[in-house]
N, C-alpha and C positions, 0 to 999 in steps of 0.2 A: 504494500500500500504506500502511496506516495503523496505525502503532505508534510511540509516543514516550515518553520519560522524563518524569516529573513532579517538580517541586521541592516536596517536602512532607516534613516530618518527623513521625514517629509514635513513641510510646513503646512499643517492641516488648514489653517485659516486662509492661507494663500490659495490653496486648491479648492476650498469651499467657495471662495470668491470667484474663481474661474468658472466653476460649475454654475453658480447663480447668475453670473454675468452672461452666460451663454445658454441659459435654460431654454430659450425659445428655439434653439437648434436641435432639441431632442424630441422624443415622442414616447407615448405610452408603449410599453412592451406589448407584443402581439397577443400575449395571453390575456390581457385586460379585456379585449373585445369578447373573447370566447367565454370568459367568466362573468362578463357584465359588471366588472368591478375595477376601479382605478386603484392600483397599488404599486406599480413598478414603472418608474420613468427612466429612460436611458438616453444618453447622448453618445452616439457612435462616432468615433473620430477616425475618418478615412485619411488617406494620404494627403489630400488637398484641403483638409478641414482647417479652419483658423486656429483651433486649439492644438493642432499637431506641433506647432512651433514650441509649445510648452511641454508637451509629453515627450518630445524628442530629447530634451535635457534629461528627464528621468530615465528614459530608455538607455541613454549613454551611461548614466551613473549605475544602472543595473546590468550593463553589458549585454543588453538585448537589442540594441539599435541595429537596424538592417535585417532583422529576422522577419519572417512572415507573421506580422504582429498587428492586432486589431484592438487598439486601446478604446476604452469607453468609460463613461461614468454610469454607475448603476445606483439609483436612489429608490429605496423601498420605503413606503409609508409605515408608520407604527402598526404593529400587529399583522404585518404582511406574512404570508406563508408561501414558500416555494417548495413544491413537492419534490421529494427525492428523485433524482434523475442522473443519468450520465450524458454528457454532451456527445452528440452523434459524431462529430468530426474529430474525436480523439484529441481535443485541445489540452494544453497545459496553460495555467494562468498564474499570474501574480495578482493577488488582491491586496490593495492598500486601503486601510481604514482611514477615512477623513473626518470622522466624528469624535467627540470626546469619549463616548462610551465604547467599550470593546464589543464588536459584533461577534456573534456566535454562528459558526457554520456547523451543520450537522452532517456527519459522514457515517454511513451505515447506522443512522438513527442515534448517534452518540454526539454530544455537544463538544465543540472545540472553540474556545474564545481565541481571538488573535488580533494583532495590529497589522502585521504584514505576513502573508503566507504565499508559498509556492505550492500549487496543488495540481494534480493530474485529474482534471474534471472529466476527461474522457474515460477514465478507468474507475474512478470512485463514485459511488452513488452519494450525491450530496444535495442539500437543500437548506432552507431556513425555516425555523418554527416561529410562531408569533412572539413578538417582543414589543414591549411598550415604547421602545425607542425607534426613531427613524434610523436608517443606515444609508451612508453615502460611501461608496467604494469606487476607487480608481482601479480599473482592471486592465491588465495587459494580457490579451488572449493570443496565444501563439500556436501555430500549427507546425510544431517541431517535436522531436522526441523528448521525453523526460530527461534522458541522459544528456542530450546536447545542451539543453537550457541549464540543467544542473551544473554541468562543467563550466559554463560561462559565468554563472552566479558564483561558483566556488573560486574561479580565477580572480574575482574581485573581492573575495573574502566576505561574501554576503550570507553564507550558510551558517545558521546557528546550530551547529552539531549537537551541542548540549541541550538544545530545546527542540529536537525533532518531535513532531506530534505523532507521526506514524513512521514506521521503519521503511527504508528504501527498498 
């Protein structure tokens, strides 16, 4: 199972401001229409998106710049639930918490609080359970192998070996 903490600092207030300043560039997640409930807002950051100039700096600091990478902001309202699932395209992601409270991701129906994690969302069944706090996550979604991204993160000293959540 592949999920671990990363040793990386981010200015949460700065990134919250970027999110709120570009809110109109996002849209409700496709699942909102089918559930007839508004609960998950996303800003997808393509290669020519105005926010890309900001995410590129973080990508360089994480040593993932130049990868097949699809950054996004993911904002879920309080008490939102995302059913357990595996991402179809075998992605790996880096999830960076931008709120004061630690979000909890559930993997195989077990809770794991985090600030910044690297997780194989294509291999692990994951989701979120209702929580009274909203969550704002900056996500870097990569279509590369776990090992390739792990090696890049490790080369920059970003792996918190002593704080692995699940074994490699």
